[in-house]
C-alpha positions in Angstrom: -1.2 52.5 8.3 -0.3 55.5 10.3 1.9 56.3 13.4 0.5 58.7 15.9 2.4 60.3 18.8 1.3 62.9 21.3 1.8 66.6 20.8 4.9 68.3 22.2 2.6 70.9 23.6 1.5 68.6 26.5 3.5 70.3 29.2 2.7 67.7 31.9 4.3 64.7 30.2 7.5 63.8 28.5 9.2 60.6 27.6 12.8 61.6 28.5 14.7 58.4 27.4 14.0 54.8 26.6 16.1 51.6 26.3 17.5 48.6 28.0 13.9 47.5 28.6 13.0 50.6 30.6 11.6 54.1 30.1 12.2 57.4 31.9 9.2 59.7 32.0 8.1 63.0 33.5 4.6 63.2 34.8 4.1 66.8 35.9 7.1 67.6 38.1 8.0 64.0 38.9 10.3 61.7 36.9 9.3 58.0 36.9 11.5 55.1 35.9 9.8 51.8 35.1 10.1 48.7 33.0 9.2 48.7 29.3 9.6 45.3 27.5 9.4 47.0 24.1 12.4 49.2 24.6 14.8 46.8 23.1 17.6 49.3 22.2 20.3 51.0 24.3 19.5 54.0 26.4 20.8 57.3 25.1 21.6 58.6 28.6 23.9 56.9 31.0 22.8 55.0 34.1 24.3 57.8 36.2 22.1 60.4 34.4 18.9 58.2 34.8 19.6 57.7 38.5 20.1 61.4 39.0 16.9 62.4 37.3 14.5 59.8 38.6 12.2 60.5 41.6 11.0 56.9 41.8 12.0 53.6 40.2 9.8 50.5 39.9 11.5 47.3 40.7 9.7 44.1 39.6 9.5 40.8 41.3 10.9 37.6 39.8 10.0 36.8 36.2 10.3 40.2 34.4 12.9 40.4 31.7 13.5 40.3 28.0 10.5 38.0 27.5 8.3 40.9 28.4 6.5 39.2 31.3 4.9 41.7 33.7 5.0 41.0 37.4 4.1 43.0 40.5 6.8 44.9 42.2 7.5 47.9 44.4 8.4 51.6 43.9 11.6 52.9 45.4 11.6 56.7 45.7 13.5 57.5 48.9 10.9 60.0 49.9 11.4 62.1 46.8 7.8 62.1 45.7 4.2 61.4 47.0 2.3 58.3 46.4 -0.4 60.4 44.5 -0.2 63.6 42.5 -2.1 65.4 39.7 -1.5 66.3 36.1 -3.6 68.1 33.5 -4.2 67.7 29.8 -5.4 70.5 27.5 -5.6 70.1 23.7 -3.6 72.5 21.6 -6.5 72.5 19.1 -9.4 73.2 21.5 -9.3 74.5 25.1 -12.7 72.7 25.6 -10.7 69.4 25.7 -9.2 69.9 29.1 -9.2 67.7 32.2 -7.3 66.7 35.2 -6.0 63.3 36.3 -4.9 62.0 39.6 -1.9 59.7 39.3 -0.7 57.1 41.7 2.0 54.5 42.1 0.3 51.1 41.7 1.8 47.7 42.4 1.7 46.8 38.7 4.0 49.6 37.5 1.1 51.7 36.1 0.4 55.2 37.3 -3.2 55.8 36.2 -2.8 57.1 32.7 -1.5 55.9 29.3 0.0 59.1 27.8 0.3 57.6 24.4 -3.5 57.6 24.2 -3.6 61.4 23.8 -4.2 61.1 20.0 -7.1 58.8 20.8 -8.5 61.5 23.2 -8.3 64.0 20.4 -10.1 61.7 18.0 -12.9 61.0 20.5 -13.3 64.7 21.2 -13.3 65.6 17.6 -15.8 63.0 16.5 -18.1 63.5 19.4 -18.1 67.3 18.8 -18.9 66.8 15.1 -22.0 64.6 15.9 -23.2 67.0 18.6 -22.9 70.0 16.3 -24.6 68.1 13.4 -27.5 67.3 15.7 -27.8 70.9 16.8 -27.8 72.1 13.2 -30.6 69.6 12.4 -32.6 70.6 15.5 -32.1 67.1 17.0 -32.2 67.4 20.8 -31.3 63.7 21.4 -28.2 63.2 23.4 -25.0 61.8 21.7 -24.4 58.6 23.6 -20.8 57.3 24.0 -19.9 54.0 25.6 -16.4 53.4 27.0 -15.6 49.8 27.7 -12.6 48.6 29.7 -12.5 52.2 30.6 -9.8 52.3 33.4 -9.4 55.7 35.0 -11.4 57.5 32.5 -9.4 59.9 30.3 -11.3 58.8 27.2 -14.6 59.2 29.0 -13.6 62.7 30.0 -12.7 63.5 26.4 -16.1 62.5 25.2 -17.8 64.4 28.1 -15.8 67.5 27.3 -17.4 67.3 23.8 -20.9 67.2 25.2 -21.6 63.5 25.1 -23.9 61.4 27.4 -21.1 59.0 28.6 -21.4 55.5 30.0 -18.1 54.4 31.6 -17.7 50.7 32.3 -14.9 48.8 34.0 -15.0 45.5 36.0 -12.8 46.9 38.8 -14.7 49.1 41.3 -11.5 50.8 42.6 -10.6 52.1 39.1 -14.2 53.3 38.5 -13.9 55.2 41.8 -10.6 56.6 40.5 -12.3 57.7 37.3 -15.1 59.4 39.2 -12.4 61.3 41.1 -10.9 62.4 37.8 -14.2 63.6 36.6 -14.8 65.7 39.8 -11.2 67.1 39.6 -12.0 68.2 36.0 -15.1 70.1 36.9 -17.3 67.7 34.9 -20.4 65.7 36.0 -23.1 63.2 35.0 -21.1 60.4 33.7 -22.9 57.0 34.1 -20.7 54.6 36.1 -21.0 50.8 35.5 -19.0 48.1 37.3 -19.6 45.0 35.2 -18.2 42.5 32.8 -18.0 44.3 29.5 -19.2 41.4 27.3 -22.1 40.6 29.5 -23.1 44.3 29.5 -22.9 44.6 25.7 -24.9 41.4 25.2 -27.7 42.9 27.3 -27.6 46.2 25.3 -28.1 44.2 22.1 -31.2 42.6 23.6 -32.5 46.0 24.8 -32.0 47.5 21.3 -29.9 50.4 22.7 -27.7 52.3 20.3 -24.6 54.4 20.8 -23.0 57.1 18.6 -19.6 56.4 19.9 -18.0 53.2 21.3 -14.5 53.0 22.7 -12.7 49.7 23.6 -9.3 49.2 25.2 -9.4 45.5 26.2 -6.6 43.8 28.1 -5.2 40.4 27.2 -6.6 38.8 30.3 -9.1 39.9 32.9 -11.9 39.1 35.2 -15.4 40.5 35.7 -16.7 41.4 39.1 -18.5 38.1 39.4 -15.5 36.0 38.3 -16.2 36.2 34.5 -13.1 35.3 32.6 -11.9 37.6 29.7 -9.3 36.3 27.3 -8.7 38.6 24.3 -7.8 35.9 21.8 -11.0 33.9 22.5 -13.5 36.7 23.0 -12.5 39.8 21.1 -14.2 38.9 17.8 -17.5 38.0 19.6 -17.2 41.3 21.5 -16.8 43.3 18.3 -19.7 41.5 16.6 -21.9 42.5 19.5 -20.6 46.0 19.6 -21.5 46.3 15.9 -25.1 45.6 16.8 -25.3 48.5 19.2 -23.3 51.0 17.1 -25.6 53.6 15.4 -25.1 52.9 11.7 -26.5 56.3 10.7 -23.8 58.4 12.4 -21.2 57.2 14.8 -17.6 56.4 15.5 -15.7 53.4 16.9 -12.2 53.2 18.4 -10.5 49.9 19.2 -7.2 50.0 21.0 -5.0 46.9 21.7 -1.9 46.5 23.8 -1.5 42.7 23.6 2.0 41.7 22.3 1.6 40.0 18.9 -1.4 42.0 17.8 -0.7 44.1 14.8 -2.6 47.1 13.5 -3.5 45.1 10.4 -5.1 42.5 12.6 -7.0 45.1 14.5 -8.3 46.6 11.3 -9.3 43.2 9.9 -11.2 42.3 13.1 -13.1 45.5 13.0 -14.0 45.2 9.3 -15.1 41.6 9.6 -17.0 42.0 12.8 -18.8 45.3 11.9 -19.2 44.8 8.2 -19.4 48.6 8.0 -21.4 50.0 5.2 -21.9 53.8 5.1 -18.3 54.6 6.2 -16.9 58.1 6.2 -13.4 56.9 7.1 -11.5 54.0 8.4 -7.9 54.0 9.5 -5.5 51.9 11.6 -2.0 52.3 13.0 0.2 52.4 16.0 0.4 54.7 19.0 4.0 55.6 19.8 5.9 57.8 22.3 8.9 59.6 20.9 11.7 60.1 23.5 13.9 63.1 23.8 16.5 61.5 21.5 14.0 60.7 18.7 13.5 57.0 19.3 10.0 55.8 18.7 8.6 53.5 21.3 5.6 51.6 20.0 3.0 50.8 22.7 -0.4 49.9 21.2 -2.3 49.5 17.9 -5.6 50.9 17.0 -8.5 50.8 14.5 -10.9 53.7 14.0 -14.1 53.9 12.1 -16.3 56.9 11.4 -19.8 56.3 10.0 
């Protein structure tokens, strides 16, 4: 099992401090303070220092606390920052992996990007580039197809597109798909296929159609709803989803990335689900681990687990 954290070269993001069930982060030139149920330790900076540095603070409604229950809330910024702003990401290993993201203050403490995913973006770009280059060397003009499920505002889709993939971006919420399209346009990219649909329903149809993808990315929530009221519950449906995904994954040459945020899900569990659902044969590599953010005082904040397969 491995721990992966983002590079210190990303100039537009820093986790400044964490603790007391909160985190203090810089996105671009703005400093955001928001709840973080996994930050069980003490802060390294004082409350006075946090208050002086923050441009906005998210205050939850009733119910949030040490149990880690998320609730809606409001941002308090005293006019110190706009409701929307922009940051950029450029890889330190390839300037081809470069895109821009519009951020915004949502009512559920999110801002439109999960910065701990940067190692996943690097993996997606690297694997997609490898397959694209292999096809060019073989004289194969067929596009490299990448499917991003539960795709949110699209950073992973942009990473695959930067590598030359034919990308299908799927999310059940039309507003976040519109947000992702805006990010594509801000990044000077084009021709991503946008799908607003229930992810499991879409994958089942792709199985029936016999379609195959060279890359599949999944970042499913614990709970959710499709556009027509379909219910998603991770515990009940993840294994079925992964078995269907296995049927549309190109077994000659491809990659798969599963990322999980749900509390109680371990990296070993993610790895076992992938192995049992896909029954991968011709595997080049498989790894699993945790994505962490390291704050300015060296504390590792674990935020999600992943399993990755390269065929």
